[in-house]
C-alpha positions as CSV (number, residue, x, y, z in Angstrom):
1,Q,122.6,96.4,150.4
2,V,122.6,97.7,146.6
3,Q,123.5,101.6,146.0
4,L,122.3,102.4,142.8
5,M,122.9,106.4,141.2
6,E,121.6,107.6,137.7
7,S,123.6,110.0,135.5
8,G,123.1,111.2,131.8
9,G,119.7,113.2,131.6
10,G,118.9,116.2,130.6
11,L,116.7,118.5,128.2
12,V,117.2,117.7,124.6
13,Q,115.1,118.1,121.6
14,A,112.3,116.0,119.9
15,G,114.3,113.4,117.6
16,D,117.4,113.7,119.5
17,S,119.2,110.9,121.5
18,L,120.5,110.3,124.6
19,R,122.0,107.8,126.8
20,L,121.6,107.2,130.5
21,S,124.0,105.4,133.3
22,C,123.2,103.4,136.3
23,A,126.2,102.7,138.5
24,A,125.7,100.0,141.3
25,S,127.8,99.4,143.8
26,G,127.6,97.1,147.2
27,R,126.0,93.7,147.5
28,I,125.2,93.0,143.6
29,F,125.9,90.2,141.9
30,S,125.3,89.2,138.3
31,R,121.9,87.3,139.1
32,Y,120.2,90.4,139.4
33,T,117.4,91.7,137.2
34,M,118.2,95.3,136.1
35,A,115.9,97.8,135.1
36,W,114.6,101.1,134.0
37,F,111.7,102.9,135.3
38,R,109.9,106.5,134.7
39,Q,107.6,108.8,136.2
40,A,105.9,111.8,134.6
41,P,104.3,114.6,136.5
42,G,101.3,113.3,137.9
43,K,101.7,110.2,136.9
44,E,102.4,106.7,138.5
45,R,106.0,105.1,138.2
46,E,105.9,103.0,134.9
47,F,108.5,100.2,133.4
48,V,110.7,101.1,130.5
49,A,113.1,98.2,130.1
50,A,114.8,95.3,131.7
51,I,117.6,93.0,131.1
52,T,119.8,90.3,133.5
53,W,123.1,91.4,133.9
54,R,124.4,88.8,131.7
55,G,122.2,90.4,128.9
56,V,120.6,87.2,128.2
57,T,117.2,88.6,128.3
58,E,115.5,91.9,127.5
59,S,112.2,93.4,127.9
60,Y,110.6,96.7,126.7
61,A,107.6,98.3,127.0
62,D,105.4,98.9,124.0
63,S,106.3,102.5,124.2
64,V,109.8,102.4,123.7
65,K,110.2,99.2,122.3
66,G,112.3,100.2,118.6
67,R,113.7,103.2,120.2
68,F,115.6,102.6,124.0
69,T,118.1,99.7,124.6
70,I,118.9,98.2,127.5
71,S,122.4,97.2,128.1
72,S,124.7,95.8,130.3
73,D,128.3,94.1,130.1
74,D,128.9,93.3,133.6
75,V,128.0,93.7,137.1
76,K,130.7,96.2,137.6
77,K,130.1,98.2,135.0
78,P,127.2,101.1,134.4
79,L,123.9,100.0,133.1
80,Y,123.0,102.0,129.9
81,L,119.5,103.0,128.6
82,Q,120.4,104.4,124.8
83,K,116.8,106.5,123.8
84,N,116.7,107.1,120.3
85,A,114.1,109.1,118.4
86,L,112.7,111.2,121.9
87,K,109.5,112.3,121.9
88,P,108.4,114.9,124.5
89,E,105.7,112.3,125.9
90,D,109.1,110.9,127.2
91,T,110.0,113.6,129.5
92,A,110.0,112.0,133.1
93,V,112.5,111.2,136.1
94,Y,113.9,108.0,134.9
95,Y,115.3,105.4,137.4
96,C,117.2,102.7,137.6
97,A,116.0,99.4,139.8
98,A,117.7,96.4,140.7
99,S,115.7,92.9,142.2
100,L,116.6,89.5,142.8
101,R,113.1,88.4,142.8
102,A,112.3,90.1,139.4
103,V,112.6,88.0,136.0
104,A,113.0,90.2,133.1
105,G,110.8,89.2,130.4
106,R,108.1,89.0,133.1
107,D,107.9,91.2,135.9
108,R,107.3,94.8,135.1
109,G,105.8,96.3,138.4
110,V,107.1,98.5,141.0
111,S,106.5,96.4,143.9
112,S,108.9,93.6,142.1
113,Y,112.5,95.7,142.2
114,D,114.0,96.2,145.7
115,Y,116.7,98.6,144.9
116,W,116.1,102.5,143.8
117,G,118.2,105.0,142.6
118,Q,117.2,108.8,143.0
119,G,116.3,109.2,139.2
120,T,117.3,111.6,136.8
121,Q,115.4,114.2,134.8
122,V,115.1,113.8,130.9
123,T,113.1,116.4,129.3
124,V,112.0,116.5,125.7
125,S,111.0,119.7,124.0
126,S,108.9,119.8,120.5
């Protein structure tokens, strides 16, 4: 079993930066693919970014490419999502997810991920 816990959310202004963290515990190994998703009010959960624990492959949604960076140094250290140039449309609950099945550069669906954190709220004011 894998447990994930996000932190770092908050209220910021447009143009600000924010870094989210995801701490993983339990039976998690370096071959897991890790990802960030987000869900805005009234909308479906959507893919944001994914990475292999070794950082070999990174993948981003077009809406965040160039502004967000996903990173991980080691399975024993947190997964991060550095968010720059934030926009009001980035407002959402952000979730960390893990999967043995997903391929970071290919799988972007919610169903590809088996483990989820409880989410952290990010609100960007204009």
